KOLPA-648463 format. One line per 5 residues: number of its first residue (from 1); their letters; for each residue x, y, z of C-alpha. Coordinates in Angstrom, 2 decimals, padded with zeros to 5 digits, always signed. Layout:
// residues N
NUM	A	X,Y,Z  ... .
// end
This chain:
// residues 708
1	MATLQ	+136.22,+142.68,+208.06  +139.32,+144.38,+206.70  +141.16,+141.10,+207.10  +138.49,+139.21,+205.16  +138.68,+141.73,+202.35 .
6	SLRDR	+142.46,+141.40,+202.38  +142.08,+137.65,+201.96  +139.79,+138.14,+199.01  +142.14,+140.60,+197.37  +145.09,+138.26,+197.69 .
11	GPLLL	+143.24,+135.15,+196.56  +144.54,+135.16,+192.97  +148.10,+135.25,+194.27  +147.76,+131.84,+195.89  +148.23,+129.76,+192.76 .
16	IFVGL	+151.59,+128.33,+193.73  +150.48,+125.68,+196.14  +152.56,+122.59,+195.55  +155.04,+120.89,+197.83  +155.02,+117.69,+199.71 .
21	ALLAF	+155.16,+119.40,+203.08  +151.74,+121.00,+202.60  +150.11,+117.59,+202.82  +151.70,+116.79,+206.15  +148.76,+117.64,+208.36 .
26	IVGDA	+146.44,+115.45,+206.32  +148.59,+112.41,+206.75  +149.35,+113.31,+210.34  +146.90,+114.70,+212.85  +143.92,+114.77,+210.52 .
31	LRLFQ	+144.08,+111.02,+210.07  +143.58,+110.56,+213.81  +140.24,+112.36,+213.64  +138.63,+109.56,+211.71  +137.95,+106.20,+213.30 .
36	SPQGS	+137.37,+103.23,+210.99  +133.66,+102.46,+210.89  +132.69,+098.93,+211.81  +132.90,+096.63,+208.80  +134.24,+099.28,+206.42 .
41	QAVGS	+136.72,+098.27,+203.75  +140.26,+099.58,+203.63  +141.78,+101.38,+200.68  +145.20,+100.44,+202.01  +147.48,+100.13,+204.99 .
46	VNGEE	+151.00,+100.91,+206.16  +152.74,+099.02,+208.95  +149.48,+097.21,+209.64  +147.41,+100.39,+210.16  +144.45,+100.57,+207.80 .
51	VTATQ	+142.91,+103.57,+206.09  +139.27,+103.16,+205.09  +137.67,+104.52,+201.95  +135.77,+107.04,+204.06  +138.93,+108.26,+205.78 .
56	FQQMF	+140.83,+108.63,+202.53  +137.94,+110.48,+200.90  +137.83,+112.89,+203.84  +141.58,+113.47,+203.59  +141.27,+114.10,+199.89 .
61	EEYSG	+138.30,+116.47,+200.25  +140.07,+118.39,+203.01  +143.10,+118.98,+200.86  +141.18,+119.67,+197.63  +139.10,+122.23,+199.56 .
66	VIQFA	+142.30,+124.01,+200.56  +143.55,+123.90,+196.98  +140.32,+125.35,+195.65  +140.38,+128.11,+198.26  +143.92,+128.96,+197.19 .
71	RGNAP	+142.96,+129.24,+193.54  +139.72,+131.11,+193.95  +137.37,+128.09,+194.06  +138.33,+126.96,+190.57  +137.34,+123.27,+190.25 .
76	LSEAE	+139.98,+120.58,+189.73  +140.14,+118.65,+186.48  +140.11,+114.84,+186.38  +143.87,+114.78,+185.84  +144.41,+117.18,+188.76 .
81	NNQLK	+142.16,+115.08,+190.99  +144.10,+111.94,+190.12  +147.41,+113.67,+190.78  +146.08,+115.00,+194.08  +144.88,+111.57,+195.22 .
86	DQVWN	+148.33,+110.13,+194.56  +149.94,+113.02,+196.41  +147.68,+112.55,+199.42  +148.42,+108.82,+199.47  +152.18,+109.17,+199.05 .
91	EYLQN	+152.38,+111.77,+201.78  +150.27,+109.62,+204.04  +152.76,+106.77,+203.58  +155.86,+108.87,+204.13  +154.52,+110.73,+207.14 .
96	EIIKK	+153.17,+107.62,+208.84  +156.56,+105.97,+208.41  +158.39,+109.01,+209.77  +155.97,+109.26,+212.72  +156.64,+105.65,+213.64 .
101	EAEKL	+160.41,+106.10,+213.42  +160.22,+109.39,+215.35  +158.22,+107.75,+218.14  +160.96,+105.15,+218.55  +163.49,+107.94,+218.98 .
106	GLTVT	+161.34,+110.15,+221.21  +161.18,+112.99,+218.66  +158.28,+115.44,+218.99  +157.33,+118.96,+217.93  +156.01,+121.29,+220.63 .
111	DAEIL	+153.49,+124.13,+220.36  +156.27,+126.51,+221.39  +158.37,+125.43,+218.40  +155.47,+126.01,+216.02  +154.79,+129.43,+217.57 .
116	AVVTK	+158.45,+130.37,+217.22  +158.36,+129.52,+213.49  +155.14,+131.47,+212.92  +156.37,+134.47,+214.91  +159.60,+134.64,+212.94 .
121	GEYPL	+157.53,+134.58,+209.74  +160.29,+133.33,+207.44  +159.13,+129.76,+206.97  +158.44,+129.07,+203.25  +154.91,+127.77,+203.86 .
126	LQQTP	+153.91,+131.05,+205.51  +154.67,+132.94,+202.32  +151.87,+131.01,+200.58  +149.20,+132.18,+203.03  +146.87,+135.17,+202.49 .
131	FRNAE	+148.06,+136.71,+205.78  +150.57,+139.03,+204.14  +151.18,+142.74,+204.27  +151.48,+145.24,+201.44  +155.07,+144.13,+200.87 .
136	GKFDI	+153.95,+140.56,+200.29  +155.50,+139.23,+203.51  +153.75,+137.10,+206.10  +152.39,+139.33,+208.87  +151.47,+137.71,+212.17 .
141	DILND	+149.41,+140.77,+213.15  +147.13,+140.20,+210.14  +146.86,+136.53,+211.11  +146.02,+137.33,+214.73  +143.46,+139.91,+213.62 .
146	FLSQY	+141.78,+137.31,+211.44  +141.80,+134.61,+214.16  +140.33,+137.09,+216.61  +137.54,+137.93,+214.15  +136.81,+134.25,+213.64 .
151	ESNKN	+136.62,+133.48,+217.36  +134.46,+136.51,+218.17  +131.98,+135.78,+215.36  +131.47,+132.05,+215.91  +127.83,+132.67,+216.77 .
156	VPELV	+127.15,+134.60,+213.56  +126.46,+131.93,+210.91  +126.77,+134.31,+207.95  +130.23,+135.47,+209.00  +131.39,+131.99,+209.93 .
161	QQLKP	+130.43,+130.79,+206.46  +132.59,+133.50,+204.92  +135.52,+133.11,+207.29  +135.68,+129.33,+207.66  +137.47,+128.52,+204.36 .
166	AYDYW	+140.30,+130.86,+205.34  +140.29,+129.46,+208.90  +140.51,+125.88,+207.60  +143.30,+127.03,+205.33  +145.28,+128.34,+208.29 .
171	CFIEK	+144.71,+125.13,+210.29  +146.07,+123.26,+207.30  +149.21,+125.41,+207.19  +149.74,+125.21,+210.95  +149.54,+121.44,+211.05 .
176	SIKNE	+151.67,+121.21,+207.92  +154.39,+123.16,+209.69  +154.18,+120.80,+212.66  +154.60,+117.70,+210.54  +157.31,+119.18,+208.38 .
181	LLAQK	+159.27,+120.19,+211.47  +159.02,+116.59,+212.70  +160.27,+115.30,+209.34  +163.15,+117.79,+209.43  +164.13,+116.71,+212.93 .
186	YQSLI	+164.17,+113.07,+211.92  +166.08,+113.71,+208.72  +168.60,+115.90,+210.51  +169.20,+113.15,+213.05  +169.76,+110.59,+210.30 .
191	ASTFL	+171.93,+113.05,+208.37  +174.20,+113.43,+211.38  +175.17,+109.77,+211.01  +176.74,+110.43,+207.61  +180.37,+110.88,+208.64 .
196	SNPIA	+183.68,+111.08,+206.85  +187.34,+110.91,+207.90  +190.63,+112.42,+206.67  +191.69,+109.26,+204.81  +188.44,+109.00,+202.87 .
201	AENSF	+188.57,+112.74,+202.23  +192.09,+112.50,+200.79  +191.13,+109.58,+198.56  +188.10,+111.49,+197.32  +190.21,+114.59,+196.69 .
206	NASNT	+192.82,+112.66,+194.72  +190.12,+111.01,+192.62  +188.56,+114.33,+191.66  +191.84,+116.26,+191.32  +193.68,+113.75,+189.13 .
211	TYDIE	+193.21,+112.78,+185.49  +194.93,+110.17,+183.35  +195.98,+109.82,+179.72  +196.04,+106.28,+178.35  +196.51,+104.12,+175.30 .
216	IKAYP	+193.87,+101.43,+175.01  +193.24,+098.23,+173.08  +189.50,+097.47,+172.91  +188.15,+094.08,+171.86  +184.36,+094.61,+171.55 .
221	YSAIA	+181.96,+091.73,+172.10  +180.34,+092.62,+168.78  +183.49,+091.37,+167.01  +182.49,+087.80,+167.93  +179.44,+086.33,+166.18 .
226	DSTIK	+176.64,+085.22,+168.52  +176.30,+082.02,+166.51  +179.71,+080.88,+167.77  +178.64,+081.18,+171.42  +176.86,+078.39,+173.28 .
231	ISDSD	+175.30,+079.16,+176.66  +173.96,+076.69,+179.20  +171.20,+076.94,+181.78  +173.83,+077.56,+184.44  +175.23,+080.43,+182.34 .
236	RQKAY	+171.76,+081.94,+182.16  +171.19,+081.47,+185.87  +174.48,+083.20,+186.67  +173.60,+086.12,+184.35  +170.09,+086.31,+185.83 .
241	DTEKL	+171.43,+086.45,+189.38  +173.47,+089.48,+188.31  +170.81,+091.29,+186.30  +167.76,+090.67,+188.50  +168.98,+093.16,+191.09 .
246	IYKEP	+168.41,+095.93,+188.56  +164.87,+094.81,+187.75  +163.38,+094.35,+191.18  +159.67,+095.26,+191.23  +158.45,+097.08,+194.36 .
251	YQSRD	+154.78,+096.39,+193.54  +152.71,+093.83,+191.72  +151.75,+094.74,+188.15  +149.87,+093.38,+185.12  +150.65,+092.95,+181.43 .
256	IKYVS	+147.75,+093.53,+179.05  +146.74,+093.71,+175.44  +143.98,+096.10,+174.49  +142.00,+097.53,+171.62  +140.59,+101.03,+171.83 .
261	YTVTP	+138.43,+102.90,+169.39  +137.74,+106.62,+169.44  +134.47,+107.79,+167.92  +134.97,+110.58,+165.40  +132.43,+112.65,+163.47 .
266	SEQDH	+131.25,+111.19,+160.19  +131.05,+113.04,+156.90  +127.31,+113.43,+157.55  +128.15,+115.16,+160.86  +130.51,+117.51,+159.00 .
271	AALRS	+127.85,+118.24,+156.39  +125.22,+118.97,+159.05  +127.46,+121.50,+160.79  +128.44,+123.15,+157.51  +124.76,+123.53,+156.67 .
276	ELSEQ	+123.98,+124.99,+160.10  +126.81,+127.51,+159.87  +125.75,+128.49,+156.36  +122.41,+129.49,+157.87  +124.28,+131.47,+160.55 .
281	ATLLT	+126.26,+133.21,+157.81  +122.96,+134.34,+156.30  +121.87,+135.75,+159.68  +125.15,+137.64,+159.99  +124.48,+139.15,+156.58 .
286	QESDY	+120.89,+140.15,+157.25  +120.80,+141.10,+160.94  +122.85,+143.32,+163.25  +122.32,+141.90,+166.75  +125.63,+140.12,+166.53 .
291	ASIVR	+125.88,+139.34,+170.24  +122.62,+137.35,+170.14  +123.49,+135.61,+166.88  +126.89,+134.49,+168.17  +125.52,+133.44,+171.55 .
296	NAGSE	+122.54,+131.52,+170.14  +124.78,+129.73,+167.65  +126.82,+128.24,+170.52  +130.04,+129.81,+169.28  +133.28,+128.89,+171.00 .
301	TNYSE	+134.51,+132.44,+170.34  +133.01,+135.38,+172.20  +131.60,+138.50,+170.61  +132.29,+141.98,+171.90  +131.58,+145.45,+170.56 .
306	LAWTK	+135.12,+146.26,+171.64  +137.84,+145.94,+169.05  +140.46,+143.27,+169.78  +144.03,+142.81,+168.66  +144.49,+140.24,+165.92 .
311	SAYPE	+145.90,+137.64,+168.29  +142.55,+137.38,+170.10  +140.85,+135.82,+167.08  +141.05,+132.20,+165.88  +143.79,+131.48,+163.39 .
316	EVRLR	+141.45,+131.05,+160.42  +140.04,+134.53,+161.14  +143.43,+136.20,+161.81  +144.76,+135.11,+158.43  +141.95,+136.95,+156.61 .
321	LDSLE	+141.32,+140.13,+158.62  +143.56,+142.41,+156.55  +142.11,+141.37,+153.17  +138.38,+141.91,+153.74  +135.84,+144.61,+153.02 .
326	VNQVV	+133.78,+145.98,+155.91  +130.61,+143.88,+156.45  +131.98,+141.01,+154.37  +130.90,+137.55,+155.58  +133.31,+134.62,+155.22 .
331	GPIYN	+132.83,+130.88,+155.69  +132.20,+128.19,+156.64  +135.98,+127.59,+156.91  +137.27,+124.19,+158.07  +140.25,+124.13,+160.43 .
336	QSDNS	+141.76,+120.66,+160.44  +144.05,+121.36,+163.42  +141.12,+121.65,+165.85  +138.39,+120.01,+163.74  +136.15,+123.06,+163.62 .
341	YTVFK	+134.16,+125.21,+161.19  +134.02,+129.00,+161.37  +131.95,+131.75,+159.80  +132.49,+135.40,+160.59  +131.54,+138.92,+159.58 .
346	FLGKS	+134.24,+141.56,+159.41  +132.95,+144.80,+160.99  +135.96,+147.07,+160.70  +139.33,+148.01,+162.17  +140.92,+151.00,+163.88 .
351	TLPDS	+144.17,+152.14,+165.42  +144.01,+152.30,+169.21  +146.56,+152.28,+172.03  +147.57,+148.89,+173.36  +148.04,+150.37,+176.85 .
356	VQFRV	+146.31,+153.31,+178.52  +147.20,+154.91,+181.85  +144.26,+156.51,+183.64  +142.74,+157.36,+186.99  +139.15,+157.19,+188.09 .
361	LPVVT	+137.00,+158.67,+190.88  +133.69,+156.85,+191.58  +131.00,+159.26,+192.69  +128.86,+157.65,+195.39  +125.99,+159.11,+197.41 .
366	DSPEK	+122.43,+158.17,+198.37  +120.38,+159.07,+195.26  +120.81,+159.37,+191.48  +120.02,+163.07,+191.62  +122.68,+163.76,+194.25 .
371	IAALA	+125.18,+161.59,+192.32  +124.60,+163.63,+189.14  +124.91,+166.93,+191.00  +128.04,+165.89,+192.85  +129.62,+164.52,+189.68 .
376	DSLLN	+129.01,+167.79,+187.84  +130.46,+169.75,+190.75  +133.57,+167.60,+191.02  +134.09,+167.62,+187.25  +133.97,+171.43,+187.21 .
381	VLKKG	+136.48,+171.87,+190.02  +138.81,+169.31,+188.44  +138.69,+171.13,+185.13  +139.59,+174.31,+187.01  +142.73,+172.71,+188.42 .
386	ADFKE	+141.69,+170.99,+191.67  +144.01,+168.26,+192.92  +142.67,+164.84,+191.90  +144.30,+162.95,+194.79  +142.99,+165.37,+197.39 .
391	LSAKY	+139.45,+165.08,+196.03  +139.72,+161.28,+195.95  +140.84,+161.16,+199.57  +138.13,+163.62,+200.60  +135.39,+161.51,+199.04 .
396	GQANN	+136.52,+158.24,+200.51  +138.55,+156.81,+197.65  +141.80,+155.76,+199.33  +143.16,+154.08,+196.21  +143.77,+157.16,+194.09 .
401	DSLWM	+146.82,+155.94,+192.19  +146.78,+155.72,+188.43  +146.01,+152.43,+186.70  +147.00,+150.80,+183.44  +144.57,+149.12,+181.08 .
406	TSAMY	+146.04,+146.85,+178.40  +144.52,+144.98,+175.48  +145.31,+141.68,+177.18  +142.78,+142.55,+179.91  +139.80,+142.37,+177.55 .
411	DGAAP	+140.99,+140.69,+174.34  +138.80,+137.68,+173.62  +136.33,+138.48,+176.42  +132.67,+139.41,+176.22  +132.24,+142.07,+178.92 .
416	QSDDA	+128.82,+143.20,+180.11  +127.49,+146.47,+178.70  +128.72,+148.62,+181.61  +132.16,+147.03,+181.48  +132.32,+147.46,+177.72 .
421	AYISA	+131.30,+151.10,+178.00  +133.92,+151.65,+180.70  +136.71,+150.07,+178.65  +135.65,+151.90,+175.50  +135.59,+155.25,+177.31 .
426	IISGK	+139.09,+154.74,+178.70  +140.80,+153.56,+175.50  +139.19,+156.32,+173.41  +139.64,+159.15,+175.92  +141.84,+162.14,+175.12 .
431	KGEYN	+144.94,+162.62,+177.19  +144.48,+165.08,+180.08  +140.70,+165.55,+179.72  +138.30,+164.82,+182.57  +135.09,+163.03,+181.57 .
436	TLTLS	+132.19,+161.28,+183.26  +130.61,+157.90,+182.59  +127.21,+156.98,+184.00  +126.57,+153.26,+184.43  +123.24,+151.44,+184.16 .
441	NGATL	+122.83,+151.31,+187.94  +123.10,+155.08,+188.18  +126.67,+155.18,+189.46  +128.95,+157.77,+187.90  +132.68,+157.64,+187.26 .
446	IYQVI	+134.95,+160.60,+186.71  +138.01,+159.53,+184.76  +141.08,+161.06,+183.20  +143.42,+159.49,+180.66  +146.99,+160.28,+181.71 .
451	GSKNP	+148.81,+158.68,+178.83  +148.92,+155.85,+176.31  +151.50,+153.86,+174.37  +151.97,+151.29,+171.62  +149.28,+152.17,+169.09 .
456	VTKYN	+148.15,+148.96,+167.33  +145.57,+147.92,+164.78  +142.49,+146.42,+166.39  +139.68,+144.57,+164.69  +136.02,+143.98,+165.25 .
461	AAVIK	+134.40,+140.81,+163.92  +131.43,+138.64,+164.80  +132.78,+135.09,+164.84  +130.89,+131.81,+165.07  +133.27,+128.91,+165.62 .
466	RTVEF	+132.07,+125.36,+166.32  +133.92,+122.08,+166.79  +132.54,+119.19,+164.76  +130.90,+116.69,+167.12  +129.65,+113.22,+166.33 .
471	SNETY	+125.91,+112.61,+166.29  +123.99,+109.95,+168.19  +123.69,+107.99,+164.97  +127.46,+108.03,+164.46  +128.05,+106.95,+168.07 .
476	NEAYN	+125.54,+104.11,+167.86  +127.01,+102.86,+164.61  +130.51,+102.82,+166.13  +129.23,+101.13,+169.29  +127.49,+098.39,+167.33 .
481	KFSQY	+130.63,+097.68,+165.31  +132.90,+097.54,+168.35  +130.46,+095.44,+170.39  +130.20,+092.94,+167.53  +133.99,+092.66,+167.53 .
486	VATCK	+134.15,+092.18,+171.31  +131.45,+089.50,+171.09  +133.74,+087.44,+168.83  +136.67,+087.64,+171.28  +136.54,+084.74,+173.71 .
491	SIEDL	+140.33,+084.57,+174.02  +143.47,+086.60,+173.40  +143.93,+084.70,+170.15  +140.46,+085.85,+169.01  +141.28,+089.43,+170.04 .
496	EKNAE	+144.32,+089.44,+167.77  +142.90,+087.34,+164.93  +139.64,+089.29,+164.53  +141.06,+092.78,+164.98  +142.23,+093.14,+161.38 .
501	EYGFR	+138.87,+092.01,+160.03  +137.13,+094.82,+161.91  +139.83,+097.37,+161.17  +141.20,+097.56,+164.71  +144.72,+097.28,+166.09 .
506	VMTQN	+145.81,+095.31,+169.14  +148.22,+097.17,+171.42  +150.38,+096.01,+174.34  +150.89,+097.73,+177.67  +153.15,+096.04,+180.20 .
511	RVFNT	+153.70,+096.78,+183.89  +150.30,+098.29,+184.58  +150.07,+099.04,+188.31  +146.90,+099.33,+190.33  +147.87,+102.97,+190.87 .
516	THNIA	+147.68,+103.57,+187.11  +144.85,+105.99,+186.43  +144.46,+105.53,+182.70  +145.02,+102.79,+180.16  +146.62,+104.04,+176.95 .
521	QISDT	+146.23,+107.66,+178.16  +142.44,+107.30,+177.87  +140.52,+109.04,+180.63  +137.92,+107.33,+182.82  +139.24,+103.75,+182.50 .
526	RKAIR	+138.85,+102.95,+186.21  +136.39,+100.10,+185.58  +138.85,+098.40,+183.26  +141.66,+098.72,+185.80  +139.45,+097.24,+188.53 .
531	WIFSE	+138.67,+094.31,+186.24  +142.35,+093.74,+185.51  +143.31,+093.59,+189.19  +140.26,+092.18,+190.96  +138.44,+089.92,+188.49 .
536	AEVGE	+140.56,+088.88,+185.53  +142.62,+085.73,+185.17  +145.47,+085.41,+182.71  +144.08,+084.80,+179.22  +140.68,+086.38,+179.88 .
541	VSPLY	+139.13,+089.12,+177.74  +137.14,+091.91,+179.37  +133.69,+093.19,+178.47  +133.36,+096.38,+176.44  +134.04,+099.57,+178.38 .
546	ECGEN	+132.74,+102.99,+177.38  +135.33,+105.51,+178.54  +137.18,+108.67,+177.56  +134.96,+111.72,+177.27  +132.01,+109.59,+176.14 .
551	NNFLV	+133.88,+109.00,+172.91  +135.97,+105.89,+173.41  +135.43,+102.13,+173.51  +137.91,+099.76,+175.12  +138.43,+096.01,+175.47 .
556	VALTG	+141.29,+094.54,+177.51  +142.93,+091.12,+177.81  +145.14,+090.09,+180.73  +148.33,+088.49,+179.42  +150.43,+088.25,+182.56 .
561	INEKG	+150.84,+088.96,+186.27  +154.13,+090.32,+187.57  +154.51,+089.55,+191.24  +156.20,+091.88,+193.66  +159.93,+091.17,+193.93 .
566	YTSMD	+162.48,+090.10,+191.37  +161.31,+089.96,+187.76  +161.21,+086.36,+186.55  +163.90,+084.96,+184.28  +161.32,+084.38,+181.54 .
571	KLSLI	+160.50,+088.08,+181.37  +164.20,+088.96,+181.36  +165.13,+086.24,+178.88  +166.49,+088.61,+176.21  +168.54,+090.60,+178.73 .
576	VNNRA	+169.75,+087.42,+180.46  +170.75,+085.76,+177.19  +172.67,+088.84,+176.04  +174.44,+089.06,+179.41  +175.32,+085.35,+179.35 .
581	KADKK	+176.67,+085.63,+175.79  +178.72,+088.68,+176.76  +180.16,+086.78,+179.72  +181.11,+083.86,+177.45  +182.68,+086.20,+174.92 .
586	AERII	+184.63,+087.88,+177.72  +186.02,+084.49,+178.80  +187.13,+083.70,+175.26  +188.68,+087.13,+174.69  +190.55,+087.17,+178.01 .
591	GELTG	+191.96,+083.75,+177.19  +193.09,+084.97,+173.79  +194.72,+088.16,+175.14  +196.42,+086.72,+178.21  +200.20,+086.46,+177.80 .
596	KSFDE	+200.39,+088.75,+174.77  +202.23,+092.06,+174.71  +200.44,+095.37,+174.29  +201.60,+095.67,+170.68  +200.68,+092.06,+169.87 .
601	IGNIA	+197.17,+092.64,+171.14  +196.82,+095.60,+168.76  +197.43,+093.29,+165.78  +194.60,+090.87,+166.61  +191.62,+091.01,+164.23 .
606	GVKSD	+188.70,+092.90,+165.77  +190.79,+094.83,+168.29  +190.59,+098.62,+168.07  +193.31,+100.97,+169.29  +192.66,+104.36,+170.80 .
611	VIERI	+194.16,+107.17,+172.87  +192.01,+108.64,+175.62  +192.96,+111.74,+177.58  +191.78,+113.33,+180.81  +190.14,+110.25,+182.30 .
616	SFASP	+188.67,+110.91,+185.75  +187.69,+108.45,+188.46  +184.59,+110.56,+188.99  +182.94,+109.61,+185.68  +182.79,+106.71,+183.18 .
621	TYVKS	+185.33,+106.59,+180.36  +184.01,+107.03,+176.83  +185.77,+104.68,+174.41  +185.35,+106.43,+171.09  +186.54,+103.51,+168.93 .
626	ISANE	+183.56,+101.37,+169.99  +181.15,+104.17,+171.02  +180.69,+102.95,+174.59  +180.99,+104.21,+178.15  +182.93,+101.96,+180.55 .
631	TVISA	+183.13,+102.56,+184.29  +185.72,+099.81,+184.88  +188.37,+101.71,+182.91  +188.04,+104.79,+185.14  +188.62,+102.59,+188.18 .
636	AVTKL	+191.40,+100.39,+186.73  +193.58,+103.26,+185.52  +194.03,+104.57,+189.07  +195.91,+101.37,+190.01  +198.58,+101.68,+187.30 .
641	LPEEV	+201.99,+103.31,+187.24  +203.15,+105.29,+184.20  +203.95,+102.97,+181.23  +202.43,+100.02,+183.10  +200.09,+097.77,+181.08 .
646	SAPIK	+197.01,+096.29,+182.68  +195.75,+092.74,+182.52  +192.65,+092.23,+180.31  +189.73,+094.11,+181.89  +186.18,+092.83,+181.41 .
651	GDNGV	+183.68,+095.61,+180.69  +180.02,+095.87,+179.71  +180.76,+096.18,+175.99  +184.12,+094.51,+175.54  +187.46,+093.55,+177.03 .
656	YVIKL	+190.17,+096.20,+177.38  +193.92,+096.39,+177.91  +195.25,+099.80,+178.88  +198.65,+101.44,+179.18  +198.96,+104.45,+181.45 .
661	KTVNK	+200.85,+107.30,+179.77  +200.47,+110.39,+181.97  +199.11,+111.29,+185.39  +197.84,+114.88,+185.55  +197.53,+116.56,+188.93 .
666	GKREF	+195.06,+119.43,+189.32  +195.93,+122.79,+190.85  +193.60,+122.54,+193.83  +195.15,+122.09,+197.26  +193.89,+119.45,+199.66 .
671	NAESE	+191.78,+120.69,+202.58  +190.64,+117.84,+204.80  +187.81,+119.77,+206.42  +186.20,+120.94,+203.18  +186.59,+117.54,+201.53 .
676	QAVLK	+184.93,+115.85,+204.48  +182.07,+118.32,+204.18  +181.69,+117.39,+200.51  +181.53,+113.70,+201.37  +178.95,+114.35,+204.05 .
681	AQGLR	+176.80,+116.32,+201.58  +177.03,+113.39,+199.16  +175.84,+111.14,+201.94  +172.87,+113.39,+202.61  +171.77,+112.93,+199.03 .
686	NMNYF	+171.35,+109.27,+199.85  +168.43,+110.15,+202.14  +166.10,+109.37,+199.23  +167.43,+105.82,+199.12  +167.07,+105.59,+202.88 .
691	MSDLI	+163.42,+106.66,+202.68  +162.81,+104.20,+199.84  +164.11,+101.37,+202.01  +161.80,+102.39,+204.85  +158.84,+102.44,+202.47 .
696	ENANI	+159.77,+099.05,+201.03  +159.83,+097.55,+204.53  +156.57,+099.13,+205.67  +154.22,+096.35,+204.46  +152.24,+098.75,+202.29 .
701	EDNRY	+148.94,+097.74,+200.73  +147.29,+100.00,+198.19  +143.75,+099.13,+197.10  +142.59,+102.62,+196.16  +141.75,+101.42,+192.66 .
706	LYF	+138.73,+099.58,+194.09  +137.16,+102.82,+195.30  +138.75,+105.74,+193.51 .
// end
């Protein structure tokens, strides 16, 4: 059971639990455990292999269970759940693709390889497990001890229930290691194909070790009025064929218009809360059971008999603490920043240490009478000079080191009476004195304050803080208004025309994917997304959706469908037209500049002259005179000899003529081996593009939006 206790103690340390590799077992071996039930519907597929809704839900629950174990069973928020579902799906895709490619190549991971990694104990994933020693390092002996306990207690349901979350956690890590090792093998094999040679290395070295100083004549496209340029359909087609490569869509998407309305409290709701808190202010004035008053009022701020530092109180309270009389009641105060009202009673302030160092010896035996007698005996011998650590060890308290208590440990909290008494005794204790504290269950603590530091002013106040919430009447009124508006909207034209009459605003959101979790950053819009992708036709208007945190209404209209592949010319019309005009302007400018000397070009209206120094092939050239970056200049200058003038060069923002003035050689010396290593490392960075290509060719279908 020592191992189990160790796991519990280390639980809070397991908060850092991100990383694609940790999902590997889910998308690997775990997937094989689930067979598609007859007639079940698929949430998606990769390379023709389907994953059912049941399978995906099991994968998600398996991983979320591990996450919750790692963070002490804290539940996941909606945003975290959505992020986790995407992570599970993306890892499923990547690992299935790698598995298929690895099978072609005969790559596998053996049990011996996994054991070797675990035995060595240096693998990053192992450092995130609870099986670590006092130094925080993974300890295989602790792991083996735990696994032995689990196996030997399989027939004891109570112990299995306690041990199984940690056991499942280890299975997760073990299988994650297996799948990550497979991915590493595959990637290493691909990486070995990225080769270089001495010629390429020398060219790369020269490019990075040489800079150029130039004179430049820049003729920007903006110097020619668009009205003087005529473009044809063939010009547009040529520009589109160039630009469409940049705007290729990997997945189908939708364009929508929408109107959303967030319900907010009315003035009547504000008045009702002010009236309620005024009554609470009267109670604070007349009664002294502040804990009950604050709790029964539903305050968002705790009450404690312990004094807190100023920072623990809400802003509207902090600003007033130093200007009040003891027992003065203030409020209701409205805080616009968080839409709340606050009343509070100031109960006093004192100067107390921010940090206290102490040590404590719990006195434990089999009856209250024996506890009291033993506590008195131990207290007497301690006061006479007995060694605290020796007594602690003698009476079974192995952890006899001193502790620190800081304000941050209890500021803003509402500890139970025993905890409050314990904290109060420690922070008010006199340095060096031994004292006892008897708790409500009869247990007794002997404690000694060793030292303290940072005396600060602490305050005690009973605070009732409440956020203004809308009433049912306010919600119903808003619903009726929005539903009346939606009822008038039979088309997109109606949606836009009637919005102003009702005081609403129509918004646009393009490129909505079926993997989008929220429309307009509004939570719980899954029904609207399902409608957009599975029911709506272009031009249709949706029904009214209640979403958000029960405080938002939404209506959506589908304005367009963007198919997978190249974006259509219509949707790129502005970009295509601008590119076609720039191409036409470039033709005209090149014709005008051809045959003219460098100096003659400088005298042409619209041309700007500049001097640019330290140009490198490794980065675009910034042309200050027209505030533009141009890659073509960095490439063209390397082909010139000193004092040589280039032909007109077509760029993205204008046409340029350059004269090379100086070639500057760096001080580095060429080393073929190191330069080849640099080129290989650059090639390795292209692995992301390689993986993207594999994903694009994997015939992926993603219908999770229908179920999740």
